[in-house]
Residue, then its C-alpha position, 0 to 999 in steps of 0.5 A: m554509473g549509469d544514467m536514466l531518463i524518466r519521462g512523464i513525471p507529473d509537474a506536482l510530483k516533480t515540484e514535491l521532489e525538488d522541494a524535498a531535495r532543497q530542504e535536505g540540501l541535496s540535488l534533485s538527482s541525489r534525492a531521486i536516487d535515495l527515494l528509488r533505493k528506499g522504495l526498492l528496499f521497502e518492496k524487498e522487505a515487504a515481500a520477505r515478510p509473511r502477510e498477516s491476515a485481516w483477522r490477526v490485525l483486527r484482533a490486535i487492534f481490539e486487544e489494544e483497546g481491551a475489547i477482545e471478547d464480545e465486541f471482537a467476536a461480533l465484529m468478526d461475525v460481520v466480517e465473515v458474512e461480508r467476506k462470504k458475500d464477496s466470494d459468492r459474487s460473480v464478476d463479469f470482466a467483459d463489462s469492464y474490458d475496453a476492446r479497442 
C-alpha cells in the first residue's frame, strides 16, 4: 500500500473528518480512505448516467404535485425566455481575467 500526504487541509475540514472517524470508531486515515473511495465511485457513476434535462426534472416535480398542465406550461415558457436571454448574452472574459 502506498502513502499520500495531503497538504493545505482547512482546519475545519480536518476537525470534521476527525469527528466523523471518531463517531464511527475508525482511524482518521481509514475514514479518509473510505471517503475518497466513495467520492471516486460517485464520480464514476455520475459520469456513466445520462444527464437529465432541466425540462424533465421540472416536469417530474410538477407531476408529483399534480400540476402538470397549465402551471407547467407557463413555467416552461418563463424558463425558455430566460434561457434565450442567457444564450444571447455576450461574455467578455477579458474583464474577469487577471493577467498578472
